[in-house]
Each structure stands twice: as structure tokens, then as C-alpha cells.
N, C-alpha and C positions, 0 to 999 in steps of 0.2 A: 289721749295718756300713753306715756312713752314706756317701754320696757327695755328689758337687754337679758339675753341670756350667754351667759359666760361660759368658755370652756376652760379647761385646767392643763398644766403641763407646757405652757406656749402653744397651744392650739387655737388662740385667737378668740375673738368675742364678737358677737353680735348684738347689736343697739338699735333698737326703735326710736327713730327721730320724731319730733314732736310734728311734722309736716305727713306721719304716715311711713315715710320710706325707712330702709334700713339700713345702718353703717356696719360695716365688717372692719375688722382690724387684728392684725396679726404680726409679730417680729420676726423678721430673718435676718439672721446675724448682726442683731443689736439694732437693728433699722426698724423703725415701725412703718407698715404699709396700710394703709386705709384704703375703703371702697366703699360708694353708696350705691344702693339699688333700689327699684321701686317695692319689691316684694321680698319677703323673708326668705324665700324660697331661691330667688338669684342671688341674694347675698350669702346665703349658705352656700350656694354651688360656688362663687368666686373664693368663698374662705375655704373651701375644700380643695381647690385646684391649687390654692396658695400653699396649703398645708402638703401638698403632695410634690410640688417644687421643692418646697423647704427639706424634706424628707429625701429627694433626692439630689441634693447637694446645690441647687440653683442660689447663687448670691444676691443679695440687695442689690449693690452696686452694678454687678451684670445685668440684672432684669429691667433697671431703669436706663441702661442705653437707648439711645434712640437707634430704631433699626435701621437708618440710612448708613449710621457709622460701623454696625455689624456687618452689613452689604460690602461696605468699603473696607473692611478689614478682611473679609473673607475674599474678596477678588483682587487684591494686591496679594493674597497669599496664593491663591489658585491658579491666577493668571499665566503666569510663566508655563504652568503645563498643559496649557490649550494650544490648539492649532490656531492659525492667523485667523482663518475663517470663523472659527468658535468664538473666539475673542470680540470679534465683530459683531457677531449674532447675540452673544450675552450680553453686552453693552449696551446695544440696541434696546433687547427687552427690560434691560435695568430702567435705564433714562426713560423708557416709554411707558411702562405699564407697573414695575414694582415700585420705585420711589415715589411716583406721584401717588400713590394709593397708601402705602404703608410706609412711606421711609419716615414719616415724623411720628408714628407712634414708636412708643417703649418697646422692645421686643420682648419682654416679660407679658404685656399687654395683649399681644396678638394672639386669637384664638383661630378656632378652625372657622368661626364665621366670618372672619376678615379676609381669609382665604377664599371662600366661597364668594364674598362680594366680590374679592378681586376677578376672579372668573367670570362672574356676570356681566360685570362691567365690559372685560375684553368681548363678551359674545354679543353685547348692546353695540360695542363699536364694530361689529361684523368681522373680528377676527378669526383666522381659520383655527381647525381643531390642532392642527400642528403647532401652530403659535403658542396656543395655552398649552399645549403639553411639553413645550420648550420650556416657559415660563415657569411652569409647575415645576420643572427639574431644576432650575437657577434657585428657586425659592428652597426647594428641599434643600440643596447643598448648603445655602447658607444659613438654616435653622440648624441643620447637621453641626456644623461650624460651630454655631452658638451653642448647640449642647455639649460639646466635646470641650468648650472653653468654660462649662458652668454656670452660663448665663442664664439659661432656660431647664426646666427639668423634664421637658417632652417638646416634640417636634409637632407642631399643630399642621402640616404639611401633610403627614402621614396620615392624617384623619380624612382627606379630602383627594379623593381620587382624581386622576388627571383622565384627559377626554381619550380615548380609545383611538387607535391609528385608523385611517379608514383604508382598504385595500384600495388602492390606485386602479382603476381601470385602464388598462395598456392598450393605447391605441398605435398602429402602425398603417405604413403601405403594405397591400400585398404585391407578387412579384410584377406583376402588369402594370400596378399603379408606381412602383419604385423606377421601373425603366421609363415611364413616361414622365416622371419627375426628372431623371437624369439628363433625359433629352431637352425639355424645357429651361433646365438651368444651363445650357451651353453657350458660352460666350459669355457666363454670368462674372462677375470679378470673385466671387466665391466659388464657382464651380468646380474646382479642387477641393475644398474643403466639405462642400456637400458630398461630393463622390467618396470621398474618405470615411464621412460620415455613415454613408449607407453599405461600403464594401467591408469596413472593418468593426464597425461598433465603436469607433471612439466617441467618447463624452466631448460635447462642447469644449467644455476646459481644457480638454489634453491636446484637442486640434490647435487650438490658439496659443499652446504652449510649445508647439512643436519648431524646432530649428531646422535647416537645411544639414546642418550637421548630421541630424538621427537619420537620415535616409543613407541607405545602404544600395547604391545605384546598380552593382553588381548584382545583388540578391534579390535586390527587390524588397527588403525589409526596411522597417520603420520603427526607430526605436521610440517607446514612450517613458520620459524620464522625469517631466514636471506637468504642473498645470497651472494656466492663467486663473487666478482668484479673482472674485471679485470685491472689493473693498468700500468705502464709502468715505466721501470727502470729510464729512461733518466729524472725522475720528484722525484727520490729518493724513491720509496715504492714499494714494492711487492702487489701481488693481497692481496686482502683485503677482511675481512667482512663486508658487511653493510645492511642496512636496506632495505626491500621489496619496490618494485616501486611504490604500491599504500596501503592504508589501506586495501583494499580487497585481495589482496596478501596474508596476514596473515589468513592461513587456515589449515582446516584439512581434508585428503584424507585419504578414507579407501580402503584397500587390503585385499585379503582374504587367503585362506589357501595355495595356490601353493606360490603367491609370499612371505609370511612369509616365508615360507620353505627355498625358496632361498635366503631371506636376511639372515636367520642363517645360511645357508651354507656358506655364503660370510664371516658372523663374523668369523667362524671357520678359516677359508682360511688366513683372516686378524689375527687373533691370532699366526699362523703359522708364517706369516712374521713377525711380532712383536718380534717373539723369535729369529728369523735368523738376525734379525738388530742390532746392538749394539749402534747404532744412533737414535733409533726411536725417534721420538718427538709425545709424546703424545697430539693429539688434539680432541679425542673422535670423528672423523670425519665418516661416512660412507663409502665416498669414496676418502680416502687419497692415496697418492702417496705410494711409497715400503718403504718410509722412514717415513711414518707417517704424512708429509706435506699436505697443500692444494693443490690437483690437479688442473692445470690451465685449463682452458676452451680449449686453443688451444691444449692440449696434450689430453684430452678426445675426441675432434673433430677428431685431428688425427687417434686415435685408431680405432674410429668410422669410418673413410672412408676406412682405411686400409682393416678394414674386410668387408665392403660393396663391395670393388671393387674386392673380389673373390667371389662374388655371381652373380646370373644374376638380379638381383633387382634394381628397379630406383635409380640413382644416386641423392638423396636427401640429403637435409642439417640436421643436429642434429636436430634442431629447427624444423623440419616438423615430426619429432617423436610428438612433442605436436599438431601438426594440424591433425595428423593420429588419437590420441586419440579423438579429438572433432569433428571429422566426424564421427568414428564409433558412438560414443555417440549420435550426432545429428541424424545419420542416424538411430538409435534404436528407436528415438521418444523420447529422454530424453528432457523434456523442456529447454528452452535457460536459463530460470532463474537458473536452477540447475546446467545445464553446466558451466554458467558463472562463478558459485561460486567455480565448481573445479577448473576451470581454472584458477581462479584468477584474472578474469578481473575487472576493476574499475566499470562497468555496464554492464547490459545485451546488450544494443544497440551494444557495441562493440564487442560482440558476435555475434550478429545478423548481423554487419556489413562485419564480416570477412568469418562468414560461413553460410550467408543466402542462398547462391546458392547450398548448397548440404542439405538444408531441404527436406526431402523425401515427394513427392508427392504435394508439394504446389499448384503447377500448375493446379493439378487436383481438388483439393480442392477449391482452386478460383473460376476456372470454375463451379464444382457444385453450389457453393454459389451464384453465378450471374445468372444462369441458373434458380433456384429454386426462386431468389428474383426476377427477373424481365420477364421471358416468363410465368407466370402463368397468369398475368394481360391481361384482354382479352379488345382490343380497343371499343369502343361504339362510333362511329363518328356519326356526323350528315351528312344527305345526300349528301349534298353540298361538304363535304372533300372526301366522300368514292372514288371518282377518282382520286383524288390526291394522296391518300394513295397506291391506286394500282399501279398508275405509279412509287411511288417511292419505291414499294417491287419487281418490274420485274426487 
């Protein structure tokens, strides 16, 4: 037996169908929308969602828009404001995760469950929390755009928490290991790059962006003005030179006599390579390929790993050479503000957050401060409180 539950004032209707399922109907800006669920409770929940959307100004035409079209419109609008590496990253995640799972759905039909299913699917694929968190960010921005355009009345992504970013465990060489590493890298084609990474804490992308014109041979100062960013062939672009991550990234670092000598030796070897290569591409780079082109981060990393594998040193990442520089500087009591400037951090608090645990003797200094500040005060209690004080200190 079928029945119906009608609501007034355009709030929609619920009707029980002959097969026992329930159909919900509602009009939004003159267009009737209907939906069928197995139970009355589920149909009523959908109807309530639609009523809320209607109250919040969502339009029927907007709600019917395929989510793929929403993402396309949002991306065309927002892409010019993003950096090149962010463009590559967002595009990859849109193509690999968002569109395959949600692209064919209508934007008004996407609920919290769909977003949770996407995250579960990515976890099954073995994707890292960082990848999932960035995908969550992209989704949130696209739905925010849809909300602002009046396509939807609420953003379902806000109801789904992104994975928390796990604090990275910082690895590095100690001073003895750093010295061993530099000795073992002598004669390597990238010896000068490895040395600068340890001595100055430069990022890999900054090293690969260095040009000979960035060196002041008289003062020993090297200007960091650009970085080599990794790109992806599928998006029609090779690796490219781009701006530094923050304004504080534009800085000068100083090296002393032996490092300048190794750079001068590196320059001589590069002239020999250039003379042997009829197809040399002149870019004035300090660390190019054997044909003068920019060296990809992946290839430099492969060389680093290959040579490190023949040693007894810890198996660290190339980026951990930067951590090595930071811990040596801070371990010798260089002030955090100065270390932050050398490393190109956006602010000293970033340096403190990453390396606070390696600051030497901070526990002893803290204990001394508290001991001197508090224990020198003599208690002068009234007679009726002396017993309580004695009991509390036994």
C-alpha cells in the first residue's frame, strides 16, 4: 500500500512507492527535483538538505552542473594567482584523484559521504597524508567557489577533516659524519654542490639555480636569487627557473677560502666539459649537466644516493644536508635569528620550530634560571601555617 506525506509552502513532498521505497520531490526556482531512497528517513533527510539549499539561495541550474565543469571554471579563475609548482601539483591531483571519483557527479548531489569515500580510496592507493591533505584543500577551494556562485548552499568538504600533517623526523649528519661525507665526495662531479649544501644549508633547488654571476669572488658571498623548479612533461613544460619561496629566501651566504678554491676547480673542469661538447647549451649555470642544461633535482639526488650507498654513513636525504648545516650552526651557539637568515626561513620561529630540540644546553640553562629565580626566596610563614608547610614538604 502506497502513501504520501505532503508538506506545504513549497517545502516538498514525500511519497511511498509501490515497491516500498520513498520518493522526495521539491521545486527550486521553478524546476522540480526528485530523489528516491529505500527508507522514508533517508528520503526525508534528502528533502531537508534540498530545503536548506533552497533557503540558502542555491539555484537548480547550478546544482545540476557536473562537478567536472565546476572544477574547470574554478581552476581557470584561480590558476593565474598560483605559483608554477602549485599549478603542477594541483593539476596532477585534480586529474588523478578528484575528477575520476567526483567529476561525473552533479555538484548539488555531492555530500560529505562522497568526500569521505574519496579519501578512503586514496588511502587504499597508498597515498601519503600530505597528498590527501592537499587534495582536500583543492576540493575545499572548488566547493567554496561553487558556493559563492550560488550553485550550492553549503560546502560538504568543511564537514570532513583533512589528515593531520605528521611532524617530520629530522635526520642529519653529526659533525664527524659531515666531515667524512665531504672527504668521500672529493673528486665527485658534484663535490662543490655537496660542499655548499653542507656549508651553507642551501636547498637543492637553490643550488641548481645558481649561476656563476651570483658569486662575488672578492668577498666570498654567493647571492641566492632563483631556484630550479621540477615540472612534469605531461603538462608540456620542462624544469624551469622560478622565484624563491619567500622574500627571506633572497639572501647572501658567505663561504671561505677552501670552498672558493673548490668552486674555482669546478669552473675549470666545466670549461673542459664545454670544450668537449659540440652541443653545449650556455646557461651560465654552476651545476649544469654535461651539455650545459639545467640539472634536474632527480638526477642530482640519484648521484647523491649512489655515492652515499658506498659509504658507512647514515642513509639520509639530500635535503638533510640542509638540516646538517642548521644543526651544526645552532650547536655552536649561532643565534636563531642569524641562522634563520642564513637558511632563508620566512621567520625565526620557523627555525625554532624545526631545530629547537638541538639547541645546546637549553635544559641546563632553563633549570639554572628557575633555580636562581625561585629557590632564593625564603618563606616566612605565620605560626599557624608552619605545621601545614612541614607536612607538605615531607
